[in-house]
N, C-alpha and C positions, 0 to 999 in steps of 0.2 A: 799214291798216298797224298801227294800234294793236292790233287783234285778233290780227294775225299775230305781232306781237312777243310778245304775251302768251301766244299758243299756243307759239311757239318757246321762250319763257321757261318756259312750263309743261312743254314736252317736255324742255328742258334740266334743269329741276328734277327731273322724274321720272327721267331718265337718271342725274342726279347721285346721287339717293337710291338708285338701283339699284346704282350703282358702289360707293357707300360701305357698302351692306348686306353686300357680299361679305367685306370684312375683318372686319366684326363677327362673321359666322358662323365665319370662320377663327379669330378670337380666342377665340370661345366654345368651339370644338372644342379649341383649344390648352389652355384652362383645364381642360376636362374630362379631357383626356389627362394633364395635370399632376397633377390631383387623384387620378386613378386610380393614377398612378405613386406618389404619396405614400401612398395607402392600402395599396398592395402593399408599399411599404417598411416601413410601420408594422407590417403583418401579418408580414412576414419577420422584423423585429426582435423582435416579440412571440414568434414561433415559436422564434427562436434563444434568447431569454431563457428560454422555457419548457423547451427542451431542455437548456440549461445548468443550470437548477435541477433538472431530472430526473436528469441524470448526477451532479451533486453529491450529491443526496439518496440516490441509489442507492449510491454509495460509502460515504456516512456510515452508512447502515443496514446495509450489508454488514459493515463493520468493527465496528460496535457489536454485531452479533449473533454474529460469528465470531471477533473479536479484541477482546474487551471491554477488556482491559488496555491494548492498543495504542490503542484508542479514547480512553480516559481520558488517556493520555499526549499524544495529538494535541491534545486540548482545551486543554492547558496550554502549547502552543507559541505563539510570537508570531503575531499575526493574518496577517501576510504569508506565513507558512509553513504555516499550518494546513490550508488546502484541498489544497495539494500533498502534504502528508504523509499526508492521508487517502487521496489517490489512490494513493500508493505502498503504503500499508497494504492497500488494496483489491486492488491488483495482486498483492501477496504472498499474500493470502487466496485469490484466484482460482487461483494456482498451487499453493498448499498443499493445497487440497481436491480437486485432480485425482486424486491417488493413491487417495483413499478413495471417490471418486464414480464410478470406472469399473470395469467388470468385466473388461476386457481391456486388456492393455498397449498394443495397437495404437491403441485409442481414445484412451488417454492421450497417446500420441506425437502423434496428430493434433491434440489440443488444445494441446500444447506447441508444435507447429509453427505453429498459429494465432498464438500470442503472439510467436514469433520474427518472423513476417511482420508482425504488428501493430507491433512495435518499429521494424522497417525503414520501415514506412509512416509512423509517427509522426515519424521524423526526416526524412522527405520532405514533411512538412506535409500528409499525406493519410491521417489516422487512420481506421480502420474505424469504422462506425457502431455503436459499442458503448460503454456508459456509462463503464466503467473506462478503455478506450482513449482516449476523449475527454478525460477528466480527466487522464490521464497525459500526453497531448499538451500540454495547457495547462501542466502542471507543467514539462515539458521546455522549453517556450517561455519560461516565466516565469523559471526558474532556470538554464537551460542545463545540465540534468542530463547526466551522463556515460553515454553509450550502453553502454559496456563493462560497467558495474555491472548494468544491467538485463538484458543478455544473459547475464551470468554467473549470475544468479539462475535464469533459465529453463533454461539448460544443466544446471545442477546438479540442479534439480528433475526434469529429464528423466532424468538418470542414476539418480535415486532411484526411478524407476518399476520398477526391477528387483526391488523388494520382497524384499530380503534383509537379514539382520543386518549391521552394520558389522563388518568383520574385526578391527579394533583401534580403540583410542581415537583414534589419529592420523587414521584415516579419518573418524571422526565429527567431529573438529576441522576437517578440511578441508571437509567438507560445511557445517559451521556458518560457517566463514569465507566460503565462496562464497555463502551465502544470507543469514544474519543480519547478518554484518559488511557485506556489500555494501549491504544495506538501510540500515544506519546511515551508510555513506558518502554515500548519496543524501540522507538526512535532513540531514546536515551541509551538503550543497550547498544544500538548501532554506533553511537558516539563513544561508547566505553565508559559511560557515567553511571556510577553506583553511589548515590547520595540521597539520604532520607529527605533533605530539604528540596532537592530537585523533584523527588517523587511527590511530595506534598504540593508543590507548585503545579506539576503536571496534572494532578488530580483536579485541582480547581480550574485550571485552564481548559481541561477536557470538558468539565461540566459547563463552563461558560460557552465553549464552542457548541456543544450540543443544544443548549438553550437558544443561542443565536441562530443556529441552523434551522431549528424548528420555526422560528419567526421568519427567517428569510424564505423558507419554503412555503409559507402561508399563501401568497398569491397564486403560486403554481398549483398547490393542493386544492385551493378553493375553486380554481377553474375546472377541477375534476370532481367537484362537489365532495371534497374530503377536508375535514378539519381535525387536526391532531393537537391543538393547543390544550393546556390543562383545563379540565372541566371545572375545578374548584374556583379558579380565578375568573373564568367566564361567568359562572353562576354568581360570584361575588358582585360583579358589575352588571348583571342582568343582560349579558350579551349571549345570543344564541348562535348555534352553528350556522343557521340560515343567514345571520347578519354577515358572517365572514364569507359565505358562499356568494352573497350579493355584492360583496366588496364594499360594505358600508364603511363610512368614515365618521360615523357619529362618535360622540364623546365616550360613550360606554365601551365601544370597540377600541378606541385609542387608549382608554384606561387599562384595558386588558394587556395591550402591547406594552404600555409603560411599566406595569408590574413585572412582566416577564423579562423585559429588557433590563430593568433595575436589578433583578436577581443575577443576570449574566454579568452585569457590571460589578456586583458585590464579589462574585467569584474571581473575577479578573483582578480586582484590587487585593483580594486575599492572597492570590498567587504572587502578586508583586511584593507583598509584605515579607516574603521569604528571599527576595532578590539578593540581599547582602550575604546570605549563607549559601546561595546556589553557585556552584563552580561555573566559570566562564565557558567551559567546554559544553555545558548543558544548554546554553542559550540558543544555539542554532535550532534545537528541537522545538523551541517556543516561538519561532518566527510567525506562526499563524496568529499570534496575538495582535499583530499589525492589522490583519484582515478583520479580526474580531472588533478591535477598537474602532477601525474605520466604519464598520457597519453601525455600531452603537452610536457613534457621533452623527452619522447621516440620518439615522432614524429619529434621533433627538431633534435635528434641524427640521425634519419633516413633521414635527409635532406628533410623533409616534403614530403617524398614518402609514401603516405597513404596506398600503397599496400605492403609495406615492411613486410617481414615475421615476424620480431621481434614484430610488432604491433599486430599480431594475437595471440600471446602467453600471457597467464595470468601471471601476476607478482607474483612469489612465495613468495615474501617478503611483499605482500600487507597486510596480517593479522597483522604482526608485526608492520608495518608502521601505520596502523589504531590504533592499541593499544597504540603506543607511542604518537600519536597525541592526543588520548583521555586522556592519562595520563597528558600531558602538558596543556590540556584545551585551545588549540589554534586552529586556522584554517588558 
């Protein structure tokens, strides 16, 4: 009996060990599965972090190479608005370079349609896998950017693919309002500024920027046998497109430049008339006025000769001037 009990006891022991070995294996498998899931999560977060850094770096490099003055202005914005402002600047660069990078209007229209669709998808939280779109989506999520301003920039750039001169100064001002001013409205939103006086200032600064940009681009466009300056002012002074293509420095050509530059200056002064009512938080968005003022002063010193070599060189003091204006919180 004693042997039987021991045998039974032994059998019981063996059965018991067998029964308890099953949960151990299940527990071991559960740990392995959990560890595998943790590893996948870490890898996914690492990939996401890598993609975030890639998209941010892409926008930064794009703006630095294509819009250096805008890049410097972005660096002086508050940290919470800096990344989003770079995304907006990169978006603007992407659209601006379409006109010069396509050989056919149809291709340009296709690229503009891509951005229209991208904006719709961004506001559905499903941005396309493209660096600028990704950064723009983050900016929209962070600051609640107004969709209308983004779409207005694309629509106006799309119209500009017609590749013709502006019929009059008012048409150039409208284009500038819909592109440059809209960008400033978005930058104000990044800064958390909602102020009617700041919006009025942004409207006039954007118009001044657009007019000055048209002047600054004249030597480059003329070298490609293209002239976009307002036709009404050219006709008023008897200056033909061929005069600009030849790089003429005759008085009638300089008179055209004078009139256009004067209108940019009027808008800049009008914007500054709101300065007492514009909150200090809005002034970082208006740092481009430093660049605008610098160009208008230099073109005046060159006696409104838009082809003067001094206008082709970058101002080495610009970073310091931007920093000083940022410190003063003025525009």
